[in-house]
C-alpha positions as YAML, in Angstrom:
chain: A
units: angstrom
residues:
- id: 1
  name: MET
  ca: [9.54, 12.10, -54.93]
- id: 2
  name: PRO
  ca: [12.03, 12.11, -51.48]
- id: 3
  name: ASP
  ca: [15.78, 13.38, -51.66]
- id: 4
  name: ARG
  ca: [17.46, 10.88, -53.28]
- id: 5
  name: ARG
  ca: [21.49, 10.99, -51.95]
- id: 6
  name: ARG
  ca: [24.23, 9.31, -52.87]
- id: 7
  name: VAL
  ca: [27.37, 8.48, -50.41]
- id: 8
  name: GLU
  ca: [30.69, 8.18, -51.41]
- id: 9
  name: PHE
  ca: [33.84, 6.76, -48.75]
- id: 10
  name: ALA
  ca: [37.46, 7.06, -49.53]
- id: 11
  name: TYR
  ca: [40.18, 5.13, -47.44]
- id: 12
  name: GLY
  ca: [44.25, 5.51, -47.18]
- id: 13
  name: TYR
  ca: [45.98, 2.56, -47.17]
- id: 14
  name: GLN
  ca: [45.74, 2.18, -42.94]
- id: 15
  name: GLY
  ca: [41.86, 1.78, -43.13]
- id: 16
  name: ARG
  ca: [40.96, 6.02, -42.16]
- id: 17
  name: ARG
  ca: [38.31, 7.63, -43.75]
- id: 18
  name: VAL
  ca: [40.34, 10.53, -46.15]
- id: 19
  name: SER
  ca: [37.20, 11.70, -48.15]
- id: 20
  name: LYS
  ca: [33.53, 11.44, -48.33]
- id: 21
  name: ARG
  ca: [31.50, 13.02, -50.68]
- id: 22
  name: VAL
  ca: [27.66, 13.52, -50.76]
- id: 23
  name: TYR
  ca: [25.77, 13.71, -53.97]
- id: 24
  name: THR
  ca: [21.94, 14.79, -53.95]
- id: 25
  name: TRP
  ca: [20.12, 13.61, -57.55]
- id: 26
  name: ASN
  ca: [19.06, 16.40, -59.93]
- id: 27
  name: ALA
  ca: [16.25, 15.34, -61.35]
- id: 28
  name: GLY
  ca: [15.89, 18.22, -63.88]
- id: 29
  name: THR
  ca: [19.46, 17.22, -65.39]
- id: 30
  name: THR
  ca: [19.24, 13.27, -64.60]
- id: 31
  name: SER
  ca: [22.26, 13.38, -62.59]
- id: 32
  name: TRP
  ca: [24.04, 13.25, -59.68]
- id: 33
  name: ASP
  ca: [25.30, 17.38, -58.29]
- id: 34
  name: LEU
  ca: [27.75, 17.33, -55.44]
- id: 35
  name: SER
  ca: [26.94, 18.96, -52.38]
- id: 36
  name: THR
  ca: [29.60, 18.27, -50.03]
- id: 37
  name: ASP
  ca: [33.19, 17.53, -49.80]
- id: 38
  name: THR
  ca: [34.97, 16.81, -46.62]
- id: 39
  name: ARG
  ca: [38.17, 15.56, -46.43]
- id: 40
  name: PHE
  ca: [40.07, 14.40, -43.18]
- id: 41
  name: VAL
  ca: [43.14, 14.66, -41.80]
- id: 42
  name: TRP
  ca: [45.19, 12.37, -39.35]
- id: 43
  name: ASP
  ca: [47.57, 12.38, -37.09]
- id: 44
  name: GLN
  ca: [48.30, 8.02, -36.55]
- id: 45
  name: TRP
  ca: [44.69, 7.09, -35.68]
- id: 46
  name: ASN
  ca: [43.25, 10.53, -33.71]
- id: 47
  name: LEU
  ca: [41.45, 12.91, -35.97]
- id: 48
  name: LEU
  ca: [43.18, 16.42, -36.51]
- id: 49
  name: ALA
  ca: [40.81, 18.02, -38.66]
- id: 50
  name: GLU
  ca: [38.35, 18.05, -41.89]
- id: 51
  name: PHE
  ca: [38.05, 20.16, -44.32]
- id: 52
  name: GLY
  ca: [35.28, 21.01, -46.54]
- id: 53
  name: VAL
  ca: [36.04, 21.72, -50.04]
- id: 54
  name: PRO
  ca: [33.52, 24.48, -52.14]
- id: 55
  name: ALA
  ca: [33.29, 23.60, -55.59]
- id: 56
  name: SER
  ca: [34.96, 27.04, -56.70]
- id: 57
  name: ALA
  ca: [37.29, 26.92, -53.71]
- id: 58
  name: GLY
  ca: [39.53, 25.53, -51.98]
- id: 59
  name: PRO
  ca: [39.57, 23.19, -48.61]
- id: 60
  name: VAL
  ca: [38.11, 25.42, -46.02]
- id: 61
  name: LEU
  ca: [38.89, 23.86, -42.28]
- id: 62
  name: ALA
  ca: [35.62, 23.09, -40.69]
- id: 63
  name: ARG
  ca: [36.58, 21.44, -37.83]
- id: 64
  name: SER
  ca: [40.15, 20.79, -35.60]
- id: 65
  name: TYR
  ca: [40.83, 17.92, -33.13]
- id: 66
  name: LEU
  ca: [43.31, 18.48, -30.48]
- id: 67
  name: TRP
  ca: [44.15, 15.28, -28.42]
- id: 68
  name: GLY
  ca: [46.53, 15.45, -25.26]
- id: 69
  name: LEU
  ca: [47.52, 11.72, -23.52]
- id: 70
  name: ASP
  ca: [45.08, 8.59, -23.63]
- id: 71
  name: LEU
  ca: [44.27, 6.06, -21.02]
- id: 72
  name: GLU
  ca: [47.84, 4.69, -21.10]
- id: 73
  name: GLY
  ca: [49.36, 8.14, -20.39]
- id: 74
  name: LEU
  ca: [50.85, 8.27, -24.45]
- id: 75
  name: LYS
  ca: [50.20, 11.04, -26.19]
- id: 76
  name: THR
  ca: [50.28, 9.19, -29.80]
- id: 77
  name: GLY
  ca: [47.29, 7.10, -30.81]
- id: 78
  name: ALA
  ca: [49.83, 4.52, -32.62]
- id: 79
  name: PRO
  ca: [47.93, 0.86, -33.32]
- id: 80
  name: GLY
  ca: [49.64, -1.91, -30.91]
- id: 81
  name: GLN
  ca: [49.08, 0.43, -28.14]
- id: 82
  name: GLU
  ca: [46.89, -0.53, -25.74]
- id: 83
  name: ALA
  ca: [44.61, 2.26, -25.51]
- id: 84
  name: GLY
  ca: [45.60, 3.88, -29.11]
- id: 85
  name: GLY
  ca: [44.12, 7.44, -28.60]
- id: 86
  name: ILE
  ca: [41.00, 6.09, -26.51]
- id: 87
  name: GLY
  ca: [40.13, 9.18, -23.94]
- id: 88
  name: GLY
  ca: [42.84, 11.74, -25.76]
- id: 89
  name: LEU
  ca: [40.64, 14.03, -26.68]
- id: 90
  name: VAL
  ca: [40.67, 17.69, -25.36]
- id: 91
  name: SER
  ca: [38.68, 19.34, -28.00]
- id: 92
  name: VAL
  ca: [36.88, 19.94, -30.86]
- id: 93
  name: THR
  ca: [36.92, 23.55, -32.65]
- id: 94
  name: GLU
  ca: [33.71, 24.23, -35.09]
- id: 95
  name: TRP
  ca: [35.69, 27.33, -37.34]
- id: 96
  name: SER
  ca: [32.62, 28.18, -39.33]
- id: 97
  name: VAL
  ca: [29.74, 28.11, -36.98]
- id: 98
  name: GLY
  ca: [25.92, 29.21, -38.26]
- id: 99
  name: GLY
  ca: [27.71, 30.00, -41.87]
- id: 100
  name: ALA
  ca: [30.14, 32.72, -39.38]
- id: 101
  name: LEU
  ca: [33.73, 32.62, -40.11]
- id: 102
  name: ARG
  ca: [34.50, 32.10, -36.06]
- id: 103
  name: ALA
  ca: [35.36, 29.90, -33.37]
- id: 104
  name: ALA
  ca: [33.22, 27.86, -31.37]
- id: 105
  name: ASN
  ca: [35.12, 25.55, -28.58]
- id: 106
  name: TYR
  ca: [34.18, 22.47, -27.37]
- id: 107
  name: TYR
  ca: [35.88, 20.34, -24.19]
- id: 108
  name: ALA
  ca: [35.36, 16.61, -24.11]
- id: 109
  name: VAL
  ca: [35.22, 14.95, -20.43]
- id: 110
  name: ALA
  ca: [35.81, 11.84, -20.73]
- id: 111
  name: ASP
  ca: [34.38, 8.53, -18.23]
- id: 112
  name: GLY
  ca: [36.77, 5.80, -16.98]
- id: 113
  name: ASN
  ca: [36.74, 3.97, -19.86]
- id: 114
  name: GLY
  ca: [37.39, 6.92, -22.28]
- id: 115
  name: ASN
  ca: [33.88, 7.75, -23.80]
- id: 116
  name: VAL
  ca: [33.31, 11.06, -24.49]
- id: 117
  name: ALA
  ca: [30.71, 11.72, -22.07]
- id: 118
  name: LEU
  ca: [30.13, 15.47, -22.28]
- id: 119
  name: LEU
  ca: [31.08, 18.09, -24.64]
- id: 120
  name: VAL
  ca: [31.32, 21.63, -22.97]
- id: 121
  name: ALA
  ca: [30.90, 24.99, -25.03]
- id: 122
  name: VAL
  ca: [33.00, 27.98, -22.79]
- id: 123
  name: ASP
  ca: [31.48, 31.51, -23.68]
- id: 124
  name: SER
  ca: [34.28, 33.85, -24.22]
- id: 125
  name: PHE
  ca: [32.83, 36.50, -23.01]
- id: 126
  name: SER
  ca: [30.96, 35.61, -19.63]
- id: 127
  name: GLY
  ca: [33.16, 32.54, -18.73]
- id: 128
  name: ARG
  ca: [29.78, 30.72, -18.45]
- id: 129
  name: CYS
  ca: [29.70, 26.55, -19.31]
- id: 130
  name: ARG
  ca: [27.15, 25.19, -20.71]
- id: 131
  name: THR
  ca: [26.95, 21.27, -21.85]
- id: 132
  name: VAL
  ca: [26.68, 21.07, -25.38]
- id: 133
  name: LEU
  ca: [25.86, 16.96, -25.63]
- id: 134
  name: SER
  ca: [25.39, 14.81, -22.56]
- id: 135
  name: GLY
  ca: [24.19, 10.77, -23.48]
- id: 136
  name: GLY
  ca: [22.96, 12.68, -26.89]
- id: 137
  name: THR
  ca: [23.69, 13.50, -30.07]
- id: 138
  name: SER
  ca: [24.93, 16.71, -32.27]
- id: 139
  name: PRO
  ca: [24.92, 16.95, -35.60]
- id: 140
  name: TRP
  ca: [28.68, 15.21, -35.51]
- id: 141
  name: TRP
  ca: [29.19, 13.68, -32.51]
- id: 142
  name: THR
  ca: [26.87, 10.84, -31.23]
- id: 143
  name: PRO
  ca: [28.10, 8.92, -28.35]
- id: 144
  name: ARG
  ca: [27.48, 4.95, -28.47]
- id: 145
  name: SER
  ca: [26.44, 2.98, -26.18]
- id: 146
  name: GLY
  ca: [28.82, 0.44, -25.23]
- id: 147
  name: GLN
  ca: [32.12, 1.21, -27.37]
- id: 148
  name: TYR
  ca: [34.61, 3.99, -27.36]
- id: 149
  name: ALA
  ca: [32.52, 7.15, -28.15]
- id: 150
  name: CYS
  ca: [36.46, 8.42, -28.59]
- id: 151
  name: ALA
  ca: [35.76, 9.03, -32.34]
- id: 152
  name: ARG
  ca: [33.30, 11.26, -34.56]
- id: 153
  name: THR
  ca: [30.71, 9.48, -35.46]
- id: 154
  name: ASP
  ca: [29.07, 9.48, -39.30]
- id: 155
  name: GLN
  ca: [25.19, 11.30, -39.83]
- id: 156
  name: SER
  ca: [25.06, 10.34, -43.24]
- id: 157
  name: PRO
  ca: [22.41, 8.04, -44.39]
- id: 158
  name: SER
  ca: [23.89, 4.85, -45.28]
- id: 159
  name: ALA
  ca: [26.84, 5.47, -43.81]
- id: 160
  name: ALA
  ca: [27.35, 1.95, -41.97]
- id: 161
  name: HIS
  ca: [30.72, 2.69, -41.03]
- id: 162
  name: PRO
  ca: [30.85, 3.26, -36.93]
- id: 163
  name: GLY
  ca: [34.35, 3.52, -36.46]
- id: 164
  name: LYS
  ca: [36.81, 6.51, -36.94]
- id: 165
  name: PRO
  ca: [35.66, 8.41, -39.72]
...
């Protein structure tokens, strides 16, 4: 039998995704078991952090996002502004890498339209850079052709909401 999953999203009063829960079907108990529970923290329309919520513990920081000036030269991603945070992503820090609690920093390089064109990782010991994402996909980031790609993309099955998480 194929892997059966159910995905639930919750949105706040401003239309921003505040949580995502993924359930898998347990044929033995004939019920849905919670697999992952992710919470999102925002500053206006800029995503600041993602927290994983293990079943037996409190929230654990999974990713944090650092924002600078957007295409309009503004620091906020407030609705009603021309750029609204587009082009302002500076870096993404992944706090748990390969199951170990350590930080991995990825620096965003935007094109002239504010789309994330590259994610670059810098080795803190050697100073060498490597391209993590260039026109492809990662488990948590996908550039979207023809759209502003300065937002995390949900890779879940049946995640039809293409905008900000």
